[in-house]
C-alpha positions in Angstrom: -14.4 -7.2 -6.1 -11.3 -8.5 -7.9 -10.7 -5.0 -9.4 -11.1 -3.4 -5.9 -8.6 -5.9 -4.4 -6.2 -5.4 -7.3 -6.5 -1.6 -6.8 -5.9 -2.1 -3.1 -2.8 -4.2 -3.6 -1.4 -1.8 -6.3 -2.1 1.2 -4.1 -0.5 -0.4 -1.0 2.5 -1.3 -3.1 2.9 2.2 -4.5 2.3 3.8 -1.1 4.8 1.5 0.5 7.4 2.5 -2.0 6.7 6.2 -1.3 6.1 6.2 2.4 8.5 8.2 4.5 9.2 6.5 7.8 6.7 7.6 10.4 7.2 7.5 14.2 5.7 4.4 15.8 2.5 4.8 17.7 1.3 3.2 21.0 -1.6 1.6 19.1 0.4 -0.4 16.6 -0.6 -4.0 16.1 1.3 -6.8 17.9 4.4 -8.2 16.2 2.7 -11.4 15.1 1.5 -12.9 11.8 -2.1 -12.1 12.9 -1.1 -8.5 13.8 0.6 -8.1 10.4 -2.4 -9.6 8.5 -4.9 -7.4 10.4 -2.8 -4.3 9.8 -2.2 -5.1 6.1 -5.9 -5.9 5.5 -7.0 -2.6 7.0 -4.5 -0.7 4.9 -5.5 -2.6 1.7 -9.2 -2.0 2.3 -8.8 1.7 3.0 -6.4 2.1 0.0 -8.9 0.2 -2.3 -11.8 2.5 -1.2 -9.6 5.6 -1.7 -8.5 4.5 -5.1 -12.1 3.8 -6.2 -12.9 7.4 -5.2 -9.8 8.8 -7.0 -9.8 7.4 -10.5 -6.7 9.3 -11.6 -4.6 7.8 -8.9 -6.2 4.4 -9.5 -5.4 4.6 -13.2 -1.8 5.6 -12.8 -1.2 2.9 -10.2 -3.0 0.2 -12.3 -1.0 1.2 -15.4 2.3 1.1 -13.4 1.7 -2.6 -12.6 2.3 -3.5 -16.3 5.0 -0.9 -17.1 8.8 -1.3 -16.9 10.0 -0.2 -13.5 11.6 3.1 -14.6 8.6 4.1 -16.5 6.2 3.1 -13.7 8.3 5.0 -11.1 8.4 8.1 -13.3 4.7 8.1 -14.1 3.7 7.5 -10.5 6.1 10.2 -9.3 4.8 12.7 -11.9 1.2 12.0 -11.0 1.7 12.4 -7.2 3.9 15.5 -7.7 0.9 17.0 -9.5 -1.5 15.8 -6.9 0.3 16.2 -3.5 -3.0 15.9 -1.5 -3.6 12.4 -2.8 0.0 11.5 -2.1 -0.4 12.7 1.5 -3.7 10.9 1.9 -2.1 7.6 0.7 0.8 8.1 3.0 -1.6 8.5 5.9 -3.4 5.3 4.8 -0.1 3.4 4.8 0.9 4.8 8.2 0.0 1.6 10.1 2.3 -0.5 8.0 5.2 2.0 8.6 4.4 2.0 12.3 4.5 -1.8 12.4 7.8 -1.9 10.5 9.3 0.5 13.0 7.9 -1.2 16.0 8.6 -4.8 15.0 11.6 -4.5 12.7 9.8 -6.3 9.9 9.4 -5.3 6.3 6.9 -7.6 4.7 5.1 -5.9 1.9 1.4 -6.4 1.2 2.4 -8.2 -2.1 4.6 -10.7 -0.1 1.7 -11.3 2.3 -0.8 -11.8 -0.6 1.6 -14.2 -2.3 2.0 -16.2 0.9 -1.8 -16.4 1.3 -2.3 -17.3 -2.3 0.3 -20.0 -2.1 -1.4 -21.5 0.9 -4.7 -21.5 -0.9 -3.5 -23.4 -3.9 
C-alpha cells in the first residue's frame, strides 16, 4: 500500500510538472478544501493504478524522486519522449487537477496537500 501511494504521489508530481493547461470543464470540483482533496485523491488513485500497470513509467518516476533535479527532469523527459502514449495517458489522468487550477485559480500540488495532511496527523 505504501509503495502504491508513493507511486501515486510521484506520478502526480511528475504529471503536474508536465501537464499542459487544459480547458476547464463544467464538472470540475468546487473551489473548496474538500473539492481539492476529492480531486487530488481521485487523481492520485488513478495515477497509482496506472503506474502499477506500467512498470517502466513507475521506475523512472520512482528513481526521479532521489535524483538531482536536472538529472530527474532529463530522465523523465527522455522516458516520456520515447513513450508518448504513456505521457498522454498521465496528462489525461491529471486533467481534473488542471481543470481545478483553471476554475479556482489555485495551484496546490498533491505533494503540498500530502504534506499538510501528514502535518495534521503528527
